[in-house]
N, CA and C atoms of all chains as a GROMACS GRO file, in nm:
protein
  573
    1MET      N    1   0.084  -0.120   0.000
    1MET     CA    2   0.000   0.000   0.000
    1MET      C    3   0.088   0.125   0.000
    2LYS      N    4   0.053   0.219  -0.086
    2LYS     CA    5   0.125   0.347  -0.088
    2LYS      C    6   0.032   0.457  -0.038
    3THR      N    7   0.093   0.564   0.012
    3THR     CA    8   0.009   0.675   0.059
    3THR      C    9   0.062   0.807   0.004
    4ARG      N   10  -0.027   0.905   0.004
    4ARG     CA   11   0.010   1.039  -0.039
    4ARG      C   12   0.019   1.133   0.081
    5ILE      N   13   0.040   1.077   0.197
    5ILE     CA   14   0.040   1.156   0.320
    5ILE      C   15   0.152   1.261   0.317
    6LYS      N   16   0.271   1.220   0.277
    6LYS     CA   17   0.385   1.312   0.277
    6LYS      C   18   0.359   1.429   0.182
    7GLU      N   19   0.305   1.394   0.065
    7GLU     CA   20   0.278   1.498  -0.037
    7GLU      C   21   0.176   1.600   0.015
    8LEU      N   22   0.070   1.549   0.075
    8LEU     CA   23  -0.035   1.639   0.123
    8LEU      C   24   0.007   1.714   0.248
    9ARG      N   25   0.090   1.650   0.328
    9ARG     CA   26   0.144   1.718   0.447
    9ARG      C   27   0.223   1.840   0.405
   10ALA      N   28   0.306   1.824   0.302
   10ALA     CA   29   0.390   1.934   0.251
   10ALA      C   30   0.302   2.046   0.196
   11ARG      N   31   0.192   2.006   0.132
   11ARG     CA   32   0.102   2.106   0.074
   11ARG      C   33   0.045   2.198   0.181
   12TYR      N   34   0.014   2.141   0.298
   12TYR     CA   35  -0.047   2.219   0.406
   12TYR      C   36   0.055   2.259   0.512
   13ASN      N   37   0.184   2.241   0.481
   13ASN     CA   38   0.291   2.280   0.575
   13ASN      C   39   0.276   2.216   0.713
   14LEU      N   40   0.244   2.091   0.713
   14LEU     CA   41   0.228   2.019   0.840
   14LEU      C   42   0.349   1.928   0.862
   15THR      N   43   0.403   1.930   0.982
   15THR     CA   44   0.508   1.833   1.016
   15THR      C   45   0.439   1.702   1.056
   16GLN      N   46   0.519   1.598   1.068
   16GLN     CA   47   0.463   1.470   1.113
   16GLN      C   48   0.403   1.484   1.253
   17GLU      N   49   0.473   1.564   1.334
   17GLU     CA   50   0.426   1.589   1.471
   17GLU      C   51   0.290   1.659   1.470
   18ASP      N   52   0.277   1.759   1.383
   18ASP     CA   53   0.150   1.834   1.374
   18ASP      C   54   0.037   1.741   1.335
   19LEU      N   55   0.061   1.660   1.234
   19LEU     CA   56  -0.043   1.569   1.185
   19LEU      C   57  -0.078   1.466   1.293
   20ALA      N   58   0.024   1.416   1.361
   20ALA     CA   59   0.002   1.318   1.468
   20ALA      C   60  -0.087   1.377   1.577
   21LYS      N   61  -0.060   1.501   1.613
   21LYS     CA   62  -0.140   1.567   1.719
   21LYS      C   63  -0.284   1.588   1.671
   22LYS      N   64  -0.298   1.621   1.544
   22LYS     CA   65  -0.432   1.648   1.489
   22LYS      C   66  -0.520   1.523   1.493
   23VAL      N   67  -0.459   1.407   1.463
   23VAL     CA   68  -0.540   1.285   1.456
   23VAL      C   69  -0.533   1.202   1.585
   24GLY      N   70  -0.448   1.245   1.680
   24GLY     CA   71  -0.445   1.178   1.810
   24GLY      C   72  -0.364   1.049   1.813
   25VAL      N   73  -0.254   1.047   1.737
   25VAL     CA   74  -0.166   0.931   1.740
   25VAL      C   75  -0.024   0.978   1.766
   26ARG      N   76   0.068   0.881   1.780
   26ARG     CA   77   0.209   0.916   1.800
   26ARG      C   78   0.273   0.947   1.666
   27ARG      N   79   0.380   1.023   1.671
   27ARG     CA   80   0.450   1.063   1.549
   27ARG      C   81   0.501   0.940   1.473
   28GLU      N   82   0.545   0.839   1.550
   28GLU     CA   83   0.597   0.717   1.486
   28GLU      C   84   0.492   0.650   1.398
   29THR      N   85   0.366   0.660   1.440
   29THR     CA   86   0.257   0.600   1.362
   29THR      C   87   0.245   0.669   1.227
   30ILE      N   88   0.258   0.801   1.226
   30ILE     CA   89   0.253   0.876   1.100
   30ILE      C   90   0.372   0.835   1.011
   31VAL      N   91   0.487   0.818   1.072
   31VAL     CA   92   0.607   0.777   0.997
   31VAL      C   93   0.581   0.643   0.927
   32PHE      N   94   0.529   0.547   1.002
   32PHE     CA   95   0.503   0.415   0.945
   32PHE      C   96   0.391   0.418   0.841
   33LEU      N   97   0.294   0.506   0.862
   33LEU     CA   98   0.186   0.521   0.764
   33LEU      C   99   0.242   0.574   0.632
   34GLU      N  100   0.328   0.675   0.640
   34GLU     CA  101   0.387   0.736   0.520
   34GLU      C  102   0.469   0.635   0.443
   35GLN      N  103   0.536   0.549   0.516
   35GLN     CA  104   0.622   0.450   0.451
   35GLN      C  105   0.543   0.330   0.400
   36GLY      N  106   0.413   0.329   0.428
   36GLY     CA  107   0.329   0.218   0.383
   36GLY      C  108   0.354   0.091   0.462
   37LYS      N  109   0.413   0.106   0.580
   37LYS     CA  110   0.447  -0.012   0.660
   37LYS      C  111   0.342  -0.044   0.764
   38TYR      N  112   0.240   0.040   0.774
   38TYR     CA  113   0.136   0.016   0.874
   38TYR      C  114  -0.001   0.036   0.809
   39ASN      N  115  -0.090  -0.062   0.828
   39ASN     CA  116  -0.227  -0.051   0.776
   39ASN      C  117  -0.316   0.005   0.885
   40PRO      N  118  -0.365   0.127   0.866
   40PRO     CA  119  -0.444   0.190   0.972
   40PRO      C  120  -0.584   0.131   0.980
   41SER      N  121  -0.649   0.154   1.093
   41SER     CA  122  -0.789   0.118   1.105
   41SER      C  123  -0.870   0.215   1.018
   42LEU      N  124  -0.995   0.179   0.995
   42LEU     CA  125  -1.083   0.263   0.913
   42LEU      C  126  -1.096   0.402   0.976
   43GLN      N  127  -1.110   0.403   1.108
   43GLN     CA  128  -1.125   0.529   1.181
   43GLN      C  129  -1.002   0.618   1.163
   44LEU      N  130  -0.884   0.561   1.178
   44LEU     CA  131  -0.762   0.638   1.164
   44LEU      C  132  -0.743   0.686   1.021
   45ALA      N  133  -0.772   0.599   0.925
   45ALA     CA  134  -0.760   0.636   0.783
   45ALA      C  135  -0.852   0.755   0.754
   46HIS      N  136  -0.973   0.748   0.807
   46HIS     CA  137  -1.069   0.857   0.788
   46HIS      C  138  -1.020   0.986   0.854
   47ASP      N  139  -0.968   0.975   0.976
   47ASP     CA  140  -0.920   1.092   1.050
   47ASP      C  141  -0.802   1.159   0.978
   48VAL      N  142  -0.711   1.078   0.926
   48VAL     CA  143  -0.595   1.133   0.856
   48VAL      C  144  -0.641   1.200   0.727
   49ALA      N  145  -0.731   1.136   0.655
   49ALA     CA  146  -0.783   1.193   0.530
   49ALA      C  147  -0.852   1.326   0.558
   50LYS      N  148  -0.929   1.330   0.665
   50LYS     CA  149  -1.001   1.453   0.702
   50LYS      C  150  -0.903   1.564   0.739
   51ALA      N  151  -0.797   1.528   0.812
   51ALA     CA  152  -0.696   1.627   0.853
   51ALA      C  153  -0.623   1.683   0.732
   52LEU      N  154  -0.610   1.602   0.627
   52LEU     CA  155  -0.540   1.646   0.506
   52LEU      C  156  -0.637   1.691   0.398
   53LYS      N  157  -0.760   1.709   0.437
   53LYS     CA  158  -0.865   1.763   0.350
   53LYS      C  159  -0.879   1.684   0.219
   54THR      N  160  -0.883   1.554   0.235
   54THR     CA  161  -0.901   1.470   0.119
   54THR      C  162  -0.986   1.349   0.158
   55THR      N  163  -0.994   1.251   0.068
   55THR     CA  164  -1.071   1.130   0.099
   55THR      C  165  -0.977   1.012   0.119
   56VAL      N  166  -1.028   0.906   0.180
   56VAL     CA  167  -0.947   0.786   0.203
   56VAL      C  168  -0.899   0.729   0.070
   57GLU      N  169  -0.987   0.729  -0.030
   57GLU     CA  170  -0.952   0.672  -0.162
   57GLU      C  171  -0.840   0.750  -0.229
   58GLU      N  172  -0.837   0.882  -0.207
   58GLU     CA  173  -0.732   0.965  -0.267
   58GLU      C  174  -0.601   0.952  -0.190
   59LEU      N  175  -0.612   0.925  -0.062
   59LEU     CA  176  -0.494   0.925   0.024
   59LEU      C  177  -0.418   0.792   0.022
   60PHE      N  178  -0.491   0.681   0.017
   60PHE     CA  179  -0.428   0.550   0.022
   60PHE      C  180  -0.443   0.481  -0.113
   61ILE      N  181  -0.328   0.437  -0.167
   61ILE     CA  182  -0.328   0.372  -0.298
   61ILE      C  183  -0.298   0.225  -0.280
   62PHE      N  184  -0.397   0.143  -0.308
   62PHE     CA  185  -0.380  -0.002  -0.291
   62PHE      C  186  -0.332  -0.061  -0.423
   63LYS      N  187  -0.223  -0.138  -0.412
   63LYS     CA  188  -0.164  -0.198  -0.534
   63LYS      C  189  -0.248  -0.315  -0.581
   64MET      N  190   0.343   1.831   3.036
   64MET     CA  191   0.458   1.738   3.047
   64MET      C  192   0.474   1.664   2.916
   65ASN      N  193   0.595   1.662   2.861
   65ASN     CA  194   0.614   1.588   2.735
   65ASN      C  195   0.651   1.442   2.764
   66LEU      N  196   0.663   1.365   2.656
   66LEU     CA  197   0.684   1.220   2.670
   66LEU      C  198   0.817   1.188   2.738
   67LYS      N  199   0.919   1.266   2.705
   67LYS     CA  200   1.052   1.243   2.762
   67LYS      C  201   1.049   1.261   2.915
   68THR      N  202   0.984   1.368   2.958
   68THR     CA  203   0.973   1.396   3.102
   68THR      C  204   0.891   1.287   3.170
   69TYR      N  205   0.785   1.243   3.105
   69TYR     CA  206   0.699   1.138   3.161
   69TYR      C  207   0.779   1.009   3.181
   70LYS      N  208   0.858   0.973   3.080
   70LYS     CA  209   0.938   0.850   3.091
   70LYS      C  210   1.040   0.862   3.203
   71LEU      N  211   1.099   0.982   3.218
   71LEU     CA  212   1.196   1.005   3.326
   71LEU      C  213   1.128   0.991   3.462
   72CYS      N  214   1.008   1.049   3.475
   72CYS     CA  215   0.931   1.038   3.600
   72CYS      C  216   0.899   0.892   3.630
   73SER      N  217   0.861   0.816   3.526
   73SER     CA  218   0.829   0.674   3.544
   73SER      C  219   0.949   0.600   3.599
   74ILE      N  220   1.066   0.628   3.542
   74ILE     CA  221   1.188   0.560   3.586
   74ILE      C  222   1.219   0.596   3.731
   75ILE      N  223   1.207   0.724   3.765
   75ILE     CA  224   1.236   0.769   3.902
   75ILE      C  225   1.140   0.704   4.001
   76ILE      N  226   1.012   0.702   3.969
   76ILE     CA  227   0.911   0.641   4.058
   76ILE      C  228   0.940   0.492   4.075
   77THR      N  229   0.973   0.424   3.965
   77THR     CA  230   1.003   0.280   3.971
   77THR      C  231   1.125   0.253   4.059
   78ILE      N  232   1.230   0.332   4.040
   78ILE     CA  233   1.352   0.314   4.120
   78ILE      C  234   1.323   0.340   4.268
   79ALA      N  235   1.250   0.449   4.295
   79ALA     CA  236   1.216   0.482   4.434
   79ALA      C  237   1.134   0.370   4.498
   80LEU      N  238   1.038   0.318   4.423
   80LEU     CA  239   0.954   0.209   4.474
   80LEU      C  240   1.039   0.086   4.502
   81GLY      N  241   1.128   0.056   4.410
   81GLY     CA  242   1.217  -0.060   4.427
   81GLY      C  243   1.302  -0.047   4.553
   82ILE      N  244   1.355   0.071   4.576
   82ILE     CA  245   1.438   0.096   4.695
   82ILE      C  246   1.355   0.080   4.822
   83VAL      N  247   1.236   0.141   4.824
   83VAL     CA  248   1.150   0.135   4.944
   83VAL      C  249   1.108  -0.009   4.971
   84VAL      N  250   1.066  -0.081   4.869
   84VAL     CA  251   1.022  -0.220   4.889
   84VAL      C  252   1.139  -0.307   4.933
   85GLY      N  253   1.254  -0.289   4.869
   85GLY     CA  254   1.373  -0.366   4.906
   85GLY      C  255   1.413  -0.342   5.050
   86TRP      N  256   1.416  -0.218   5.091
   86TRP     CA  257   1.451  -0.183   5.228
   86TRP      C  258   1.347  -0.238   5.327
   87SER      N  259   1.220  -0.229   5.291
   87SER     CA  260   1.113  -0.277   5.380
   87SER      C  261   1.122  -0.427   5.402
   88ILE      N  262   1.158  -0.500   5.297
   88ILE     CA  263   1.170  -0.646   5.310
   88ILE      C  264   1.283  -0.679   5.407
   89THR      N  265   1.395  -0.608   5.395
   89THR     CA  266   1.510  -0.637   5.483
   89THR      C  267   1.481  -0.600   5.628
   90THR      N  268   1.392  -0.505   5.651
   90THR     CA  269   1.357  -0.465   5.788
   90THR      C  270   1.227  -0.530   5.835
   91ASN      N  271   1.175  -0.626   5.754
   91ASN     CA  272   1.052  -0.698   5.788
   91ASN      C  273   0.932  -0.606   5.815
   92ASN      N  274   0.929  -0.496   5.744
   92ASN     CA  275   0.816  -0.404   5.756
   92ASN      C  276   0.727  -0.423   5.634
   93TYR      N  277   0.599  -0.460   5.655
   93TYR     CA  278   0.514  -0.493   5.540
   93TYR      C  279   0.408  -0.388   5.512
   94ILE      N  280   0.398  -0.291   5.599
   94ILE     CA  281   0.298  -0.185   5.576
   94ILE      C  282   0.354  -0.080   5.480
   95ILE      N  283   0.480  -0.048   5.498
   95ILE     CA  284   0.542   0.056   5.413
   95ILE      C  285   0.540   0.019   5.265
   96PRO      N  286   0.570  -0.106   5.225
   96PRO     CA  287   0.562  -0.138   5.080
   96PRO      C  288   0.421  -0.119   5.024
   97ALA      N  289   0.320  -0.157   5.105
   97ALA     CA  290   0.182  -0.142   5.059
   97ALA      C  291   0.150   0.005   5.035
   98ILE      N  292   0.190   0.089   5.130
   98ILE     CA  293   0.166   0.234   5.116
   98ILE      C  294   0.246   0.289   4.997
   99ALA      N  295   0.371   0.242   4.985
   99ALA     CA  296   0.458   0.289   4.876
   99ALA      C  297   0.400   0.253   4.739
  100ILE      N  298   0.345   0.133   4.727
  100ILE     CA  299   0.286   0.091   4.598
  100ILE      C  300   0.167   0.179   4.564
  101ILE      N  301   0.082   0.205   4.663
  101ILE     CA  302  -0.036   0.290   4.639
  101ILE      C  303   0.008   0.430   4.598
  102LEU      N  304   0.109   0.483   4.668
  102LEU     CA  305   0.159   0.617   4.635
  102LEU      C  306   0.221   0.620   4.495
  103ALA      N  307   0.293   0.513   4.459
  103ALA     CA  308   0.357   0.505   4.327
  103ALA      C  309   0.251   0.502   4.217
  104VAL      N  310   0.146   0.426   4.239
  104VAL     CA  311   0.036   0.418   4.141
  104VAL      C  312  -0.029   0.555   4.125
  105LEU      N  313  -0.053   0.622   4.239
  105LEU     CA  314  -0.114   0.757   4.234
  105LEU      C  315  -0.022   0.856   4.162
  106ALA      N  316   0.108   0.846   4.189
  106ALA     CA  317   0.206   0.935   4.124
  106ALA      C  318   0.206   0.912   3.972
  107MET      N  319   0.200   0.785   3.932
  107MET     CA  320   0.198   0.753   3.789
  107MET      C  321   0.071   0.806   3.724
  108GLN      N  322  -0.040   0.793   3.792
  108GLN     CA  323  -0.168   0.843   3.739
  108GLN      C  324  -0.162   0.994   3.722
  109LEU      N  325  -0.100   1.061   3.819
  109LEU     CA  326  -0.086   1.208   3.814
  109LEU      C  327   0.000   1.248   3.695
  110CYS      N  328   0.109   1.176   3.676
  110CYS     CA  329   0.199   1.203   3.561
  110CYS      C  330   0.125   1.182   3.429
  111LYS      N  331   0.044   1.077   3.423
  111LYS     CA  332  -0.031   1.048   3.300
  111LYS      C  333  -0.130   1.159   3.269
  112LYS      N  334  -0.192   1.214   3.375
  112LYS     CA  335  -0.290   1.322   3.355
  112LYS      C  336  -0.222   1.446   3.300
  113LYS      N  337  -0.097   1.468   3.344
  113LYS     CA  338  -0.026   1.590   3.302
  113LYS      C  339   0.041   1.573   3.166
  114LEU      N  340   0.043   1.451   3.114
  114LEU     CA  341   0.108   1.425   2.987
  114LEU      C  342   0.028   1.487   2.873
  115THR      N  343   0.096   1.566   2.790
  115THR     CA  344   0.026   1.635   2.681
  115THR      C  345   0.036   1.557   2.549
  116GLU      N  346   0.132   1.466   2.541
  116GLU     CA  347   0.147   1.390   2.417
  116GLU      C  348   0.071   1.259   2.426
  117VAL      N  349   0.050   1.197   2.311
  117VAL     CA  350  -0.017   1.068   2.306
  117VAL      C  351   0.081   0.960   2.351
  118LEU      N  352   0.038   0.881   2.446
  118LEU     CA  353   0.125   0.776   2.498
  118LEU      C  354   0.102   0.644   2.424
  119VAL      N  355  -0.024   0.610   2.407
  119VAL     CA  356  -0.060   0.484   2.344
  119VAL      C  357  -0.163   0.510   2.234
  120ASP      N  358  -0.135   0.459   2.114
  120ASP     CA  359  -0.234   0.470   2.006
  120ASP      C  360  -0.263   0.330   1.951
  121GLU      N  361  -0.340   0.321   1.841
  121GLU     CA  362  -0.383   0.190   1.791
  121GLU      C  363  -0.264   0.104   1.749
  122ARG      N  364  -0.161   0.167   1.697
  122ARG     CA  365  -0.043   0.090   1.653
  122ARG      C  366   0.026   0.027   1.774
  123ILE      N  367   0.040   0.104   1.881
  123ILE     CA  368   0.102   0.053   2.004
  123ILE      C  369   0.018  -0.062   2.061
  124HIS      N  370  -0.116  -0.046   2.055
  124HIS     CA  371  -0.206  -0.154   2.100
  124HIS      C  372  -0.183  -0.282   2.022
  125LYS      N  373  -0.172  -0.267   1.889
  125LYS     CA  374  -0.151  -0.385   1.803
  125LYS      C  375  -0.018  -0.452   1.836
  126ILE      N  376   0.086  -0.371   1.854
  126ILE     CA  377   0.218  -0.425   1.887
  126ILE      C  378   0.212  -0.499   2.020
  127ALA      N  379   0.148  -0.436   2.120
  127ALA     CA  380   0.138  -0.497   2.252
  127ALA      C  381   0.058  -0.628   2.246
  128ASN      N  382  -0.050  -0.628   2.167
  128ASN     CA  383  -0.131  -0.749   2.154
  128ASN      C  384  -0.049  -0.864   2.094
  129LYS      N  385   0.024  -0.830   1.987
  129LYS     CA  386   0.104  -0.933   1.920
  129LYS      C  387   0.212  -0.987   2.015
  130ALA      N  388   0.280  -0.895   2.084
  130ALA     CA  389   0.386  -0.936   2.177
  130ALA      C  390   0.328  -1.022   2.290
  131ALA      N  391   0.208  -0.982   2.340
  131ALA     CA  392   0.145  -1.058   2.448
  131ALA      C  393   0.108  -1.198   2.402
  132MET      N  394   0.054  -1.210   2.280
  132MET     CA  395   0.012  -1.341   2.229
  132MET      C  396   0.132  -1.435   2.215
  133ILE      N  397   0.240  -1.384   2.157
  133ILE     CA  398   0.359  -1.468   2.139
  133ILE      C  399   0.417  -1.507   2.274
  134SER      N  400   0.426  -1.410   2.366
  134SER     CA  401   0.479  -1.438   2.500
  134SER      C  402   0.394  -1.541   2.570
  135MET      N  403   0.261  -1.528   2.557
  135MET     CA  404   0.168  -1.622   2.621
  135MET      C  405   0.189  -1.763   2.568
  136ARG      N  406   0.202  -1.775   2.438
  136ARG     CA  407   0.220  -1.909   2.378
  136ARG      C  408   0.349  -1.973   2.429
  137ILE      N  409   0.457  -1.897   2.425
  137ILE     CA  410   0.587  -1.951   2.468
  137ILE      C  411   0.581  -1.987   2.616
  138PHE      N  412   0.528  -1.895   2.697
  138PHE     CA  413   0.527  -1.917   2.842
  138PHE      C  414   0.439  -2.034   2.883
  139THR      N  415   0.319  -2.045   2.825
  139THR     CA  416   0.228  -2.152   2.867
  139THR      C  417   0.286  -2.290   2.831
  140ILE      N  418   0.344  -2.301   2.712
  140ILE     CA  419   0.404  -2.429   2.673
  140ILE      C  420   0.522  -2.462   2.765
  141ALA      N  421   0.611  -2.364   2.782
  141ALA     CA  422   0.730  -2.387   2.866
  141ALA      C  423   0.691  -2.418   3.011
  142ALA      N  424   0.596  -2.340   3.064
  142ALA     CA  425   0.555  -2.361   3.204
  142ALA      C  426   0.483  -2.494   3.222
  143ALA      N  427   0.398  -2.530   3.126
  143ALA     CA  428   0.326  -2.658   3.136
  143ALA      C  429   0.424  -2.775   3.133
  144VAL      N  430   0.516  -2.772   3.038
  144VAL     CA  431   0.614  -2.881   3.027
  144VAL      C  432   0.702  -2.887   3.152
  145THR      N  433   0.748  -2.771   3.198
  145THR     CA  434   0.832  -2.766   3.319
  145THR      C  435   0.756  -2.819   3.440
  146GLY      N  436   0.632  -2.778   3.453
  146GLY     CA  437   0.550  -2.824   3.565
  146GLY      C  438   0.531  -2.975   3.564
  147ILE      N  439   0.502  -3.029   3.445
  147ILE     CA  440   0.481  -3.173   3.431
  147ILE      C  441   0.610  -3.249   3.466
  148VAL      N  442   0.721  -3.201   3.418
  148VAL     CA  443   0.850  -3.267   3.446
  148VAL      C  444   0.879  -3.263   3.596
  149MET      N  445   0.850  -3.150   3.659
  149MET     CA  446   0.872  -3.138   3.804
  149MET      C  447   0.784  -3.236   3.881
  150VAL      N  448   0.661  -3.249   3.840
  150VAL     CA  449   0.569  -3.342   3.908
  150VAL      C  450   0.618  -3.487   3.888
  151MET      N  451   0.665  -3.515   3.768
  151MET     CA  452   0.716  -3.649   3.740
  151MET      C  453   0.838  -3.683   3.826
  152LEU      N  454   0.918  -3.581   3.860
  152LEU     CA  455   1.040  -3.603   3.937
  152LEU      C  456   1.019  -3.589   4.088
  153ARG      N  457   0.892  -3.576   4.131
  153ARG     CA  458   0.866  -3.548   4.274
  153ARG      C  459   0.908  -3.662   4.366
  154ASP      N  460   0.911  -3.784   4.316
  154ASP     CA  461   0.954  -3.896   4.401
  154ASP      C  462   1.103  -3.888   4.431
  155LYS      N  463   1.179  -3.848   4.328
  155LYS     CA  464   1.324  -3.838   4.347
  155LYS      C  465   1.361  -3.707   4.417
  156TYR      N  466   1.293  -3.599   4.381
  156TYR     CA  467   1.320  -3.467   4.440
  156TYR      C  468   1.189  -3.413   4.498
  157PRO      N  469   1.160  -3.443   4.623
  157PRO     CA  470   1.029  -3.408   4.682
  157PRO      C  471   0.995  -3.258   4.676
  158GLU      N  472   1.098  -3.173   4.681
  158GLU     CA  473   1.070  -3.028   4.683
  158GLU      C  474   1.014  -2.978   4.549
  159LEU      N  475   1.033  -3.057   4.444
  159LEU     CA  476   0.985  -3.014   4.311
  159LEU      C  477   0.834  -3.034   4.295
  160GLY      N  478   0.778  -3.125   4.376
  160GLY     CA  479   0.636  -3.157   4.364
  160GLY      C  480   0.544  -3.036   4.377
  161PRO      N  481   0.551  -2.965   4.493
  161PRO     CA  482   0.462  -2.849   4.510
  161PRO      C  483   0.486  -2.741   4.404
  162VAL      N  484   0.611  -2.722   4.367
  162VAL     CA  485   0.644  -2.620   4.265
  162VAL      C  486   0.582  -2.660   4.130
  163GLY      N  487   0.597  -2.788   4.097
  163GLY     CA  488   0.542  -2.839   3.971
  163GLY      C  489   0.391  -2.827   3.965
  164TYR      N  490   0.325  -2.864   4.076
  164TYR     CA  491   0.178  -2.854   4.081
  164TYR      C  492   0.133  -2.709   4.069
  165THR      N  493   0.204  -2.620   4.141
  165THR     CA  494   0.169  -2.478   4.137
  165THR      C  495   0.183  -2.423   3.996
  166LEU      N  496   0.293  -2.460   3.931
  166LEU     CA  497   0.318  -2.412   3.794
  166LEU      C  498   0.211  -2.465   3.698
  167SER      N  499   0.182  -2.593   3.707
  167SER     CA  500   0.085  -2.656   3.616
  167SER      C  501  -0.054  -2.597   3.635
  168TYR      N  502  -0.097  -2.585   3.761
  168TYR     CA  503  -0.231  -2.530   3.786
  168TYR      C  504  -0.240  -2.382   3.749
  169SER      N  505  -0.127  -2.311   3.765
  169SER     CA  506  -0.125  -2.168   3.725
  169SER      C  507  -0.147  -2.155   3.576
  170VAL      N  508  -0.085  -2.244   3.499
  170VAL     CA  509  -0.103  -2.243   3.353
  170VAL      C  510  -0.250  -2.273   3.319
  171CYS      N  511  -0.309  -2.368   3.391
  171CYS     CA  512  -0.451  -2.402   3.367
  171CYS      C  513  -0.541  -2.280   3.394
  172VAL      N  514  -0.516  -2.215   3.508
  172VAL     CA  515  -0.597  -2.096   3.544
  172VAL      C  516  -0.578  -1.987   3.439
  173PHE      N  517  -0.455  -1.969   3.397
  173PHE     CA  518  -0.425  -1.866   3.297
  173PHE      C  519  -0.501  -1.895   3.168
  174MET      N  520  -0.501  -2.021   3.125
  174MET     CA  521  -0.568  -2.055   2.998
  174MET      C  522  -0.720  -2.045   3.011
  175LEU      N  523  -0.771  -2.076   3.129
  175LEU     CA  524  -0.916  -2.062   3.151
  175LEU      C  525  -0.957  -1.914   3.147
  176LEU      N  526  -0.873  -1.832   3.210
  176LEU     CA  527  -0.898  -1.687   3.209
  176LEU      C  528  -0.896  -1.633   3.066
  177PHE      N  529  -0.796  -1.677   2.990
  177PHE     CA  530  -0.783  -1.632   2.852
  177PHE      C  531  -0.908  -1.671   2.772
  178GLN      N  532  -0.952  -1.797   2.789
  178GLN     CA  533  -1.068  -1.844   2.714
  178GLN      C  534  -1.194  -1.767   2.754
  179ALA      N  535  -1.206  -1.738   2.884
  179ALA     CA  536  -1.323  -1.665   2.933
  179ALA      C  537  -1.329  -1.524   2.872
  180PHE      N  538  -1.216  -1.454   2.873
  180PHE     CA  539  -1.213  -1.319   2.817
  180PHE      C  540  -1.228  -1.321   2.666
  181TYR      N  541  -1.171  -1.423   2.602
  181TYR     CA  542  -1.183  -1.436   2.456
  181TYR      C  543  -1.330  -1.453   2.416
  182THR      N  544  -1.399  -1.541   2.490
  182THR     CA  545  -1.542  -1.565   2.463
  182THR      C  546  -1.623  -1.438   2.487
  183TYR      N  547  -1.592  -1.369   2.596
  183TYR     CA  548  -1.666  -1.246   2.630
  183TYR      C  549  -1.650  -1.141   2.519
  184TYR      N  550  -1.525  -1.116   2.478
  184TYR     CA  551  -1.502  -1.012   2.378
  184TYR      C  552  -1.547  -1.053   2.238
  185SER      N  553  -1.552  -1.185   2.213
  185SER     CA  554  -1.604  -1.231   2.084
  185SER      C  555  -1.751  -1.196   2.070
  186ARG      N  556  -1.823  -1.207   2.182
  186ARG     CA  557  -1.967  -1.182   2.179
  186ARG      C  558  -1.999  -1.033   2.187
  187LYS      N  559  -1.904  -0.959   2.243
  187LYS     CA  560  -1.932  -0.817   2.270
  187LYS      C  561  -1.950  -0.737   2.144
  188GLY      N  562  -1.873  -0.766   2.039
  188GLY     CA  563  -1.888  -0.690   1.914
  188GLY      C  564  -1.793  -0.573   1.911
  189LYS      N  565  -1.832  -0.464   1.978
  189LYS     CA  566  -1.749  -0.344   1.978
  189LYS      C  567  -1.635  -0.365   2.078
  190LEU      N  568  -1.513  -0.350   2.030
  190LEU     CA  569  -1.398  -0.382   2.115
  190LEU      C  570  -1.335  -0.260   2.182
  191GLU      N  571  -1.371  -0.137   2.138
  191GLU     CA  572  -1.306  -0.019   2.197
  191GLU      C  573  -1.367   0.013   2.332
   0.00000   0.00000   0.00000
């Protein structure tokens, strides 16, 4: 699974720490999400998409 | 309080508790450790309330669950086998008998508890 989290984070000038605080997770979780090494729950995927003003389908790319 | 400070406080509280309990055991005082444990728990709760960063999230929960499951499997097999061997050797080494029985029955209780909670949460539906 690939994600566009890093790209969208840069667009809104958000650090990993900022995004982590916004969605209520640890910074390490955002790091693993960006690297595609962690599959988030539906709730977390939705929260991250909402924080980055996009949809889950746009944010997560399933191979 | 940030995460680094919280971890430092946790370490200090743990060390202090260890010292108090260790000293109490050597002086045969059993009230002080009980009070110290209660105070340590309260101190940790206070630190957690003051923590501004996220301590545990869903990823940490998943990691902890996986680690607990693997540890449980290894421990129950090892403890059950060790307990059985100790019980088998009780005629030759009488002191191993009670230890073996305690270990074996502890594993049984642990597995019964696990099954009970597994059944409960299976039926519950919502796990959060």
